[in-house]
N, C-alpha and C positions, 0 to 999 in steps of 0.2 A: 504494500500500500504506500501511497505517497507520504514519506516520513514528515514532510513539512506540514502535513494536515493534522498530525497527531494532536497538537495543542488545541486546534479548533474543532475537529470532528470527533475525536476519540477521548475527550476528557470527561471527567465526572460531571462537570457543569453542562457539557453538551448532552450527556446522557439524560440529565434531568430536563433540559430544555426540549429534547426530542420527545420524551414522555409527555411533557406538558402540552406540546402542540397537539397531540392526538386526543387530548382532553377538551380542546376548544371546539365550539360548534363547526368552525371552518375545517379544522383538522378531522373531525368525525365524519364530515361529509366526504372529504377527499378519501379518507380511509375506507369508507363504505363503497365508494365507486370503484376504487382500485381493487378491493378484495372481491367484489362481485365479478369483475372482469377476470381476475386470476382464477377464481373458482370455476368459472365457465371453461377456461382453457384447461384446467386440471381435469375436470370431469369429462371433457371431450377426449382426453388423451388416455386416461387410465380407468380400469375397472377394479374397484376395491371396496372393502367394507370397513367398518370402524375397527375391526380386529385385524386389518391388513398388516402384514409385516414388511411392507415396502419401505426400503431404507432411502431417506432423502438427506442430502448434504445441503445445508443452508450456508452459503458463502456470505460473510458480512451480516451475521444475524443481529448485530446491534443489541438492543434492549429486549428483543424477543417479540416485537410487535407482529412480525410475520411467522416466527417460530410457532406461536400459538395458533395461528391460522392453519399452517400445514399439519400440525399435530392433531388438531380437531377434524381435519379431513381424513385422518387415519394413518398418516405417515409416522414412522419412527424417525425422529429428526436428530441429526448431529449438527449443531450450530457452531460455526467458527467465526472469530472476529479478532482483529489485532488489539482491540482495546479491552483490558481487564475491567475497566470501569463500566463499559457497556455490558460485558458478560456478567458482572456482579448483579446488575439490575435484572437481566434475563433469568439468572438462577433463582433470584428471590421470588419469581412468579410461580415456581413449582409447576411448570407446564408439563402435562403428561407426555410420556414417550419422548422426552427431549433431554439430550446431554450436550455438553459444551467443551470446546477446546480453544485455547488461544493460538491463532495461526493467521498467516496472511494468504491472500488469494493466489499469489504468484508461486507459492510453494505449499501445496496441499499435502499434509502429512498422512496420506492414505495410499494403499497399494492401487495399482490399476484395476479397473472394473469393480470398484467397491460399492457403488451406489446405483439404485434403480432410477433415481432422479437427483438433479442438482438444481437448486434455486439461488438466484442472486437478484434481489429486488433493490433497485437504485443503488447498486454497489459498483458495477463496472465503470461508472463515471469517475470513481475515485481511485482506481488502481493505478499503479505506476507503469505497469507494462500490460496493456490490454491483450496483445497477441499471446503472451505467455499465459495470462490468466485463462483465456479461452482454451488454449491447449491443455492446461491443467484440468479444467472442467471436463473436457472431452476425455482426458486420460482416466479419470476416476469414475466415469460413467460406464455402466455395463453396455454391451452392444444392444442397440434398440432402446437404451435408456433415454430419458427425456430431460431436457433443460427447460426450466421455467424462469424467465427473466422479466424484470420491470425496469423501464428506462425513462428518464426525463428527456423530453423532446426539445432539441435545440431550436426547432422552428416554431415553437409555441410562444405564447405570451410569457410563460415562465422563463423560457430561454432568452427572450428579449430583455427580461429584467434580471438576468443572472448576476450581473455585477452588483446589484443592490442587496443580495442575500449574503450574509456573512459565511455561510457554509457552501452554498451552491456556487458561489463565485470561484471556488477552488476546483470545481469539477470540470470534466471534459464531457459536455453534453453531445448527444448524437441524434440525428434525424433518422427517419425510417430507412432510407437508402443505405446509410452508413451501418445501421444495425444488420441489415440483410447482408452487407458485404463481409463484416467480421464474423458472421455466423454461416458463411458459405460452405464450410466443411460439414454442416449438419444437413439433414433432410427434413422435408415436411415442415418448413418454417412458417409459422402463423404469427402475424403481428396485428394486434388490434389496439385501438386507442380509447381513452376516456379522460375525464377531467378537462373539459373544454372551458378555458378561462377567457373571459372578455378582456378588452384592453384596460378595464378597470379592476381586473383581478377577480371578478365575480364568476362563480361556477355556473356554467350554462347548460350542463348535461340535462337532456330531456326537454329543452326549450327549442323552439323553431330556429332561433338565431345561432344555434351551436354550429351550424354548417359553415358559418363565416370564419370559424376559428380552427386552429390546429390543436389536437389533443396535447395536454401537458405530459401525459403518461402513456407509454406503450407497454402493453402486456405481450409477452412472447412465449411461444411454445415451439421447441425444436427437438428433433430426435437424432440420436447418434446413429450413424450408419452401422448396420450389423456386420461386421467384418472389418470395418475400417477404423482407424484412428491412431493418434499418437500414444504409444504405450510406454 
């Protein structure tokens, strides 16, 4: 991960701020829209029950906001994050079927073909080496395994205001074409958007005017080729 980001993104203060955001009405709305989209992508890809033993690696799990989501969908989750402050908050939630390890996305401490699925939600924007991170994700996925990603769209209103945000201004945001390009080694790539923000920052999802705007969030589902990949 980008070492210069650690004081800003990975501190105990940032962990508290991150949690506080999801407690606001605005944060709750965005969280609901993003998770509705990601649940759709997950359910379209996999058949499982609440007792499923499917193993999912969550890269950049942070304070467990998405760990809880994936665990309640039936996955057994291994969450990794470079920040012990973030992991401390995640552990305190006692999320079922979730364990944690301090690690970075560019050097995943797991053998090849370890996981049925890998998730990285608004994480790849902050890694130091994107290509290496994608190769590592592909390496630890089983053949036919699925990657679930969440990305902040550079071409959205959020992207245009990137410099104003104390965290996002450090990120490398990507548009849809760029996401497709760095996931080109995967198959069956599906990219869908949500969180349509007006030029005033208002959430427009479900309103007629949303077609005027680009989504701030892209949900992604992509499968690892059965037989191929970097091992």
